[in-house]
N, C-alpha and C positions, 0 to 999 in steps of 0.2 A: 531619298535624305530627308525631305520634309514629308514623304508619307510615312518613313518608317518614327519621326516624330512624333506625330501624326498618332500614331498606331497606339506608341509608348503613352502619350499625356493620357487617353484614354482608356486602355491599360489598369494601370497606374492607377489612375484616378477611380476606377471602378473596385479596383482593390482598397483602397483609401475607406469608401463609400460603404463597400462592403464589411471592415473591421468597424467602422466607427457602429455601423447596426445592427453589429453582433454584437459589442460593448453595451450599448443601449437597450438592446432588448434584452437582455440577460438582468441588467440593472434593474430594470424597469419587472420586470418577473421575480428577482431573488427579493427585493425591497420586501413585497409585503410578506416574508414568512418570519419578521423580526414585527411587522406593525400589526397582521393577524395576534401575536404572540402577549403583544402590551395591549391591544385595544378588545382582545377575544374577539368568538363569533356575532355580537351584535352588535357591536360596532366594524367589523369587517364591511357584515353587512350594511349598513349605510352609507359604508363607500364606496360598495361594489353595485349599489346598487343606481347609481349614478355612474360610473367608473366609464361605461361604453360610449357615454355622450363624448368625455375627453379621448378615448379612442378611435372616436371620430373626426376630432378637431388634428390629432397626431396623426392621421390619416392626409388632412385636409393641406395640410402645414407643412411634411414631412416629406411624404410618401408621392400620394396622388397626383397631388395638384402640380409639385412642382416637376416631377416627370414630364407632364402632357406640357408646364411652360415650358422647361428646356428644350422638347420637339418641337415647340410654334416659331421659337426665339431664335435656333436652331436652322428651321428652315430659311430667317431671312437671308439676304448676300449681304450686307455691309451693319457697322455696331450702329449707324443710328435709327433704323429699321429696327434691329432688334429691340433696342431699347424702347421704341416708339409701341410695338407691339406689346411689352411686356408691361407697361404705364396703362396701356390699355386695360390689361389681363388684373392689372391692379383695383382700377375702376370697378369693373366687373365684380371683383371677390368684395373691395370693400362693401356694395351693395347686398352681396351675398352675407356679409359678414354680420354686418348691421343686423340685418333681417332675421337673423337666429340667433343673434344675443335676445333680438324683441323678442322671439318668440322664446327662448328659455325663460328671459324675464318678465312677460307677462303672462307667459303660461305656466308661470312654477306653478302654481297653487293650482293646477287643472290637470299638468303632468304627474306631478306626486300623486292626486285623487284617481286617478285612473291607475295608478303603478301599488294602489291599495294602502297608500301611507303620508299620511298628509305630512308629518312631520321632513319628509324628505327634502319640502319646499326650498327649507334655506339650507342646504347640499347644494341645488339648482342653479341658487342665487351665486352660489361662492363660485362655481365653475364659469357659471355665464359670460364673461368681460373676457377669458383667454378667446373667445372667437372673433373681438375688436383685434386683435392682431394677426387674429389666423392669414390676413391676404396681405400681410407685408414680409411674415416668416415664409410664406410659398412663397413671392414674384421672389423675393429674396435671394433661396435656394434655387429658384429656379433658373434664375439667368445666370448664375454662378455656372450651376448645370450647363445650359446652355452652350460656353462658353469655353467650356471642356476642364471648368475650375473646379473641382469637387472637396477643396479642401473646405471652404466657409461650409457650405453644408456637414460636412463629417465635423467640426468643430464644435459648431453651434448645437447639432444633435447630442453631443457626447455631453457639451457643456449645461444643455437643456435639464438631462435626463439627472446630472450629479448633484444640479441646482434644486431640482424638485424630489426629487427619493432623499436627500438632508432636510429639506423642508418638514417632508409628512414624517418621518422618523421624530425631526423633534415635534412637533403636531402631537406625534401619540404618545411621545415621554412626559409634555406638559399635562396631557386630554389625563392621563394617569393621577399624574401628581398633583392635580388639581381638581381632579374627579369631575369633569366635564359629561356631560350624557353623549350618548355619540353622537347623535345629530350633532351640535356644536363641535364636536370632532372631526368629523367629515368636513364639516362646510370649511373648517382651518383648512385641511388639508387635500382641496378642491382648489382653494387659492393660490396653492403653489404651482397649478398650471400657467396662470397669469404672471407669477414672480419668474417662471423659471422661462418663461415666453419672454417676458423685458430682457431677461441672460443672452438668449438665443439674439432675441434683435439688436442689442446693442454687439455681440459678434458679428454680426451679419455686415453692420452699421459700419465698421470699421473696411468691411475688407469693398462692400460697396460704395459709399459712399466717394469717394475720387473715382469711379466710374460715372456715377450718374453724373457728376461735376460738368466732367470732360463733355459728356453727352449735348449735343443742341436739341433742340425742341420739334421736333419732325415729327409728323404724321403718319399713322400707322397706314402700313400696307393692307390691313385686316380691319375692315369694317367692324362698330360693336356687333351687330347684329350674327354677320359673319365668325366673331372668335366667342360670341353668347353660343351662340348654335352646337360650335367643335364643344366645349366647356362640357356645355348641358351633354350631349353624347363620349365623346373619348374621356372627357376629365372623370366625370362622374362613373365611367365605367373601368377606366383607370382608380379613383379610391374604391371602389364597390368592390374589388379585385382583392385589395391590399388589405382590407379591413371587414372579409369574410365570418371569420372567429367574434368577431367584437359587435358586428351586427346581430350576431345567435346571441347571444351578452343580452346585446337589447332587449331582446325577444323576450328570454327569461328573466330581465329587469320588471319588464308588465306583465308577467301572467304567474310566475314561479310565485310567488309572497300569497297569491292571492288565490292562486287555486288552492293552497297549502291550508292558508282558512278554510277554505270550499270546501274541503276536504276532511276538515272536523280539528285543524291543531288550532291554539289557541294563539294571537298575535305576537305575543312573544315567544311562542314557541316556532312560531313561522320565522321571524326573525333571524332565530340562532341558527333552526336549516337551512336557509337560504344563505348564509354567511358560510354552513359547514359546507354548502354546494361549493359556495366561490371559493375552494382551497383549491379546489381546480385547476382553476386559470393560469395562477403560475404554473403551475407542471404542466397544461398545457403549452403556454408557450414555452417553456424550457425544449419540452418534447421536437416541436415545430421550428426551436430558431437555426440549427446548420442547415435540414432541408431545405427552407424556404429563401433561405439566403442562398443557398444555394442557384435554386429553380429563378430567384433573379440576376443573380451573376453570368450566365449560360444565356441569358435571354437575349444578347446581342449578339452571340457569336449564332444561334439557330436563325436569328432574322437574318443576319446575312450571307448565310448559305441559303436559306432557302432563296433568298432575292438574286442569288447570282445564278440560279440551277442548281449547286451541288448536292442533287437531292440523295447521294449517297454519304460524302459526307456530313450530311444533314442528319440520317440517319443513325450517322455513328453519333454524335456528341448528342443527341434524344436518348439512344443508350443508356451513354452516359449519367444524364441525366436522372433517368428513369430510376436506372439500380443505383445508384448512388440515395435517390431523395427514398425506395421505398425501402430500403436496407439499413439506413441511419435510423429513420422513424418507426420501424416495424420493430428491432433493435430494442429500441428506446421504450416505445408504448408496449410490448412485451415485457421487460425487465418492472418499471414502473407499474403494470400491473397482476404482475407475480409479488412484488414487493409492498404493495400498495397500506400496508396496513401499518408495517413500519416506516415505511416511509411519513405514512399518516401521522404515526408516533411523534417520531424524530423531529416535523418539521412544528406539525401543531398541538405538542402536548399529548393527545389521546388518538384513539383509533376509530372515532365516529363517523360513520356517511362515507365509508373506508369500500362499498359495493359500487355506487352513484360514480364514486374518482374509477374506479376496475373498469367500468361502462362508459365513462368521460374517455379516458386512454384508446378507445378505440379509435375516438376521433383524428388524433394524431394520426395516423397510415393514411386514411382517409384524407384530412386536410393538404398533406406531403402531395402526395397524387391528385390533387385539386389545384395545388400550385404549381406543381410540373407539367400538368397538360394543359393549364390556363397560358404557359410561357408557353408551351408553343402552339398555340391558336392565336397569340400575340401575335408570335414570329411571323404565321404563314397570313394574316390579317382577318379570320373566322372569326371577329367580335361579336355577331350575333348568335352565335352558338356559345360563346363566352357569358351574354349575355340571359338566354334562352335558362340553361344550366343554374347561372347563381339566383335567378329569380323563383325558377321549380324550388330549387330548396331553399330558400326561401318564405315560401306557400306553403311546403310541408312542416316548414319550423312553427310559423303562427297554427295551422290546425289541428295540429300533434300537442302542442306542449301543454296548453290547459286542461284537457282532458286524461292525459297521461301523467302529470304533476297530480293535478287530482286521484287518479286511480293509484297511484305507485309512489306520490310521493317525489322526491329529488331524485330517485331512479329512473323516473319519467321524462324528466327534464334532461338529465345525461342521455336518454334513449333518444329525444326529438335531436339532438342536436347530431346525435351520430344519422338517424334517418336523415335528417335534412342533409348532410356531407354525404351521403351515399347516393341520396337521390342527385346532387349538383355532379358528383365523379360516373355517374353513368352518362349524364346528358353528354357531358365533357369528351369522356374517351369515346362516345359514338358520333362525336364529332371533329375527333383527329384523323388527320391527313391520311389516306391508304396506306399512303408507304411504309407512315411507320408499324403501321399491322399486319404485316408482309412476314416480318425475321419472326416471331411467335418469342412467348417471352416464358411456355411452361416449364421447361429446366430449369432456367434460373427459378422459379417462384414455387417449384417445387424443394431445389434444393435450400433456399431461403424461409420455409418454415422447417423443413427437418432441424436445420440450425439453429432456429428461433426456440423451437420444441427442446432440444437437446440442452439449452442454454435453459430455459424456464423449467425442468426438469432435475437439474443440475442447481440451480442458484434456489431456486425455491424450496427440494428438498432442503440444501442447508441452511437456508434462514429458516428454517421450521424447526430443526434439530436443536439449533440454536437459540430461539427465543423460548422452546419448554428446558433447555437447560439451562438460561441464563433469566429468565421471566419476561414480562413484558415493559418495563421500565422507560422512560425515555432516555438514560443509562443506554443499557441494555437492547435498547433499538439502533442509538448510536454506531456501539460495536458492530452490531449484526447487520448496519446497512454498509459499513467498511467494509466486512469482509464478505459479502455479499455482492455489492457493486466489482470489487479486484478477480472473485472468482467470472463473476456475469464476465465480467470484459477479456479477462483472458481465454474464456469456452468459446465464448463468440469470435473474436480476433482468428485463434486457434484454427478454428475451423473453417472459416473466411478463405484464409490463408492455405489451408490444407484441401479445402477441396476444390480451391480456386471458382470462387464463388463471382469476385470481381476480376475484371482484366487491371493488368498495372497502370494501363493508362486510367480507371477508376479510380484503384486505391489512391493514383497519385494525385488524385482531388480531393481525399479525407483529408480531416486536419493528419499531421503526424505523418499522410504515406508514403514519405519519402523517407522516414524510416524503416516503414515497413516492407516497402518496394527494395529495400539496401541487404535487410533482414532477409528476407527472403531469397533472392539471389544468391547471398552469401551461403545460406542450408541447401541451395538447391545444387548450387559448385560443390560443397561438400560430399552433400549426395552420391552425386555421380563420382568425385575422387574414390570413393568409401568402393562403389558399385565395380571402379576401375582396377583396384587392387584384390 
């Protein structure tokens, strides 16, 4: 009975956290569209240049470090030791937070100059204080997750994102009304991180306050040195894995604008061009939302099956993960690539930079597979293979990006991201356990490519005909997009069901999967009934 209650608590808590994460990610992607529409490509550039630093802070405070802290807390056998370890974690992270804050504050001029735009200094200063909140947020969430209470993390995550998005949109409106320059607007937009962080901290304090009050002052079973060592290995790796695309964006911040100027563009034109390239980030994020959330949700199940030696069941869970991730990511990427000029016009008023965004969408299935394969490697304890793969991808991005952008413009930055993720993918794929390579997925991949090809031809052809008839205005793009997405979804889902690309178990894992399964079974029964007659 007690074991069942524990299992129910874990499953329901994971579901709550997954839903909250999904809501927060969607909010974090969607707000950028009205924001860009208000401030333009130049204002969007000023904001996006520094955004990767915020993305890293989110990883530290929300995903990577809380997961690490929850593991360390869960390892302790009584409440006093759990809170003592959490307290020591907070002390170590306070040092790290102050160091990062100091580096950003006192090094803001240097960072801005390396990015090739001294005016960005004020934007960096607007963001820096949020790192002082990071230790309290990470430990507050990690402790509750270690005690299997996911609700505080979920509520603080959603409330933080709602406040931040609301603040940013208000700042954008004020900037337009009062004619602020792009850097002042971006600095005030970055202050949203600290304001939202304080709100999240307040929600965590409500749940954590009584917990800490009841706990005595017990010494930690882990020493400062041992915990710091684990933090710098396990903790950093978890954070890195959770922020792969954000780190690649950071490389873009340091290289793209400078390379565009070196390639012959003026400063102003380079700002606009980088802002256009950054339009792809919310599209990339939305394309990855469900696939990466699915990887995180299945990680505990994979780890449990491997730990108990259930190799056959482990392979079954892996196949569900692989099939669902690659199906969702491939169809989403192909759809966005096919409709990119229309999507670009609908979201951002014009179709500038559409080819670069088409190239960038190749990163969606690559990043989804990296996430899925890394989940497998985490579950079997092959952390070094993950580290080497992530490091190899980052090195490739750093080496390729500047010359590629100088030669090809923002298309080069998109290719840099794709080649980087492909490098990481090859490393982690080769490191997968032999048991998952034995089944062979060629038949599945061929089916998926055919289905995707048919969807692309039908959707792309229909969109081209409608655009030829209606024109390329934003209003017509809206209509074309609504029809094309509907047709594409019907074609893709219909072919997936007709050719049985996914098993019933895999269909059930999809959003709305239960309805699809019921509909499929109903049609199957009707067909059998007709054949009998």
